[in-house]
N, C-alpha and C positions, 0 to 999 in steps of 0.2 A: 659619121659622114652626113647623115640626114640632117643633123643639127646644124652643120656648117652650111649646107645648101639652103636651109631655111633662113639662116642669118643673111646669106648673100641675097636671097630673094627679097627679104624685108628691106635690106639696104638699097636694092635697086628700085623698089617701089617708093621708098622714101625720097631718093634722089629725083625720080620722075615727078613726084608730087611737089617737091621744092622747085624744080625747073618750071612746071606749069604754073605754079603760084607766082613765081617771079615774072612770068610772061603776062599773066592776067593783071598783076598789080603794077606793071611797068617799072619794076624794080631796077634801078640804074644808079650805081654808085658814082658814075662819072658826072652826075649832076652836082656833086659837091665840089667840082673844080672851080666854081664861082663862089668860093667860100668868103671872098672879100666882101661880096654883097651882103652876106649875113652879118659880118662884123660891122659894116657900115650901118646896117639896120639896127643892130643891138646897141650901137653907140648913141642912137637917138633916145634910148631908154634912160639915160643918165644926164644930169643928176635927177634923183627922184623928187617928185613934187609932194611935199608933206602938208600942203595947205588944206587938203581934204581928208587928212588922216582921221579926224573924229567921225566923219560920215562913213568912211571905209570900215572903221571898227564897228559902227552900228550895223552896217550891211553884213559884216562877218558874223556878228551875234545873231542876225536874222537867219543866216545860212545854217548856223549851229542849231537854232530853234527849229527850223524846217526839218533838218535831219533827225533831231531827237524826237520831235512830236510824231513824225511819220513812222519812226521805228517803234515808239511806245504804243501807238494806236494799232500798228500792225501786229505787235505781240499780243496785245489784249484781245484782239478779234481772233487771232489764230489759235490761241490756247484752247478754247472750247471746241473749235473745229478740229483741232489735232486729235482730241479724244474720239471724235466721230470717225476720223480718217485712219485711226490705228486699228489694226486687225483684232487685237486682243481686248479692246474697249468699245468698239463700235456697237451700237444697239442692233443693227441689222446689216446683212450683206449689201442690201440695196443702198443704204446710207453710206456704207463704207466705200463702195464703188463710185457713187455720185460725188462724194466729197473729194475723193482722190482725183477725179476728172476735173472738178471745179478748181482745185488747187493747182493742178498741172496747167490748166488753161490760163489762170491768173499769173502764174509764175513765168509762163512762156512769153508774156507781153512785157517788153522793156518799159522802164519808167518813163522814158522820153515819149513813147507812144501814148501812154496814159496822160502825160503832161500836155502833149499837143491837143488831145481831145478835150481835156478839162480846161486848158487855158483858152480854147476856142469857145467853149460853152459857158464857163464861169467868169472869164475875164482874166486879165493879167494880174500878177501878184503872187505872193508866197502861198496863199491858201490852196490853189489848185496843185501846186508843187507838193505840198504836204500830203494831199489826198493821193497823188500819183505814187509817191514813195510808200504810203500806207498800203495801197492796193498790191503793189509788187511784194512788199514784205509779208503780207498775209499769205501769199502763195509760198514764199521761201520758208517762213517760220512754220507754216502748217506742215510742210514736208519734213523739215528737220525735227520738229518736236514729235510728230507722229512716229518717226523712226526711233526716237529716244524712248517713247512710251512702249513700243513693241519690244525693245531690248531691255526693259526694266525687269527686275526680279519679281516674279508672280507670287512669291511667298507671302509678303505682307497683304497683298490684295486678297488672296484666298483666306488668310486668317481673319480679316475683317468681315468677309462675307460669311464665314463660318459662325461668327458670333452674332449674326443678324443684321449687319450694316447693309444699307441700300447700296445698289451697284454704283451709283454716281458718287456716293460718299466714299466707298471703298476705293474707287478709281482716283478720286481727288486726293485723299489723305494717305494713300499707300504708294502711289506712283509719283505724284508731284514732288514730294521731298527728295526722292531719289534722283530725279532728272533736273531739279532746279539749278544746281551749279552749272550744268552744261547749257541749260536754257539761257542763263545770264551771260555765259561766255559767248554764245551765238548772238545774243542781243548786242553786245559791245562790238562784235565783228561786223554785224549788219549796220550798226551806227556809223562805223568808219566808212563803210561802203556808201551809206546814205549821204554822208558829207560830200563825197566826190560826185554823187548823183545830183545833189543840190546845186553844185557848181554848173553842171551841164544843163540842168533845168533852167538856171538863170540865163543861159544863152538864148532861150526861146521865150523869155519874159516872165520867168518864175521868181524874180527878185533875188535879193541877197548879193553877195560879193561877186557871184558869177555874172549877174546881169550888169553890174558896174564894170567888170573887166571887159565884157563884150562891148558895151557902149564906149568905153575909153578907147578900145582898140579900133572900133569902127569910125570914131571921130579923130583918129591919129593923135590922141593924147598919150604919147608913149611914155612920158615921164610919170604919168599916173598909172599906166599899165605896169611899169616895173614895180611900183609900190603895191599894186593889187596882187601881183604874182608873189612878192615877198610875204605879204600877209597870209596868202593862201598856203604857202609853203610852211610858214611858222605854225599856222593853225593845224594843218594836217599832221605835222611832226609831233606837236604837243598831244593831240588826240590819240595818235598811234601809241605813243609812250604811255599815256594814261590808261588807254584800253588794255594794253599788254600787261600793265601792272595789275589792273583789276582782275583780269583773267587768271593771272598767276595766283592771286590771293584767294580766289573763290574755288579753284579746282585743286 
């Protein structure tokens, strides 16, 4: 009986939350009654304008480069910090707590906030976007890898220490091989996320296909917008399949 009452209470709270969320977000399905306006708008997207396809492909490669470089740099910086932020490998409790706080702080700031700050101080272009992606990935990778380190088997680490290995050598060569497949899996997942982030950063001047899409939309070049969207869809689908394949192969 208590279980049923608990379920009813949870359901009632959920309904109230949904109701208030709909009120706060002005959720109104009746706005779709003017669906013809949407059809008229989308009809302006065709036929696609392929005259700028080479430039769009170059911008797409720039977006991929931004995402990849930001993810790689984030992983490289996060790896040593992760060993400090892991309870079983941290040199001291103070460094452990400090590194955890720093990682949480960096992780809590969205890439677009980093992007707005960096684009204002460093200027427009892909470089500030790469740094913004890197900063956020340091926080995310630091948390994920430190948790993998804490869950690693302590046996190899203790064995290396028993034969006289230094602590950092034991940590590196006994723990890293255990967690590396999962680290690579997380890297490819974050790379997928970084591609979508690069598109958003392009809207605020970060370069790439995202900036081209924003500019085409702002200047009513809808035939170019449709091709931008198609290229983005193809790019994301290919990367998703490729990353999924790699993750299955390494785990």
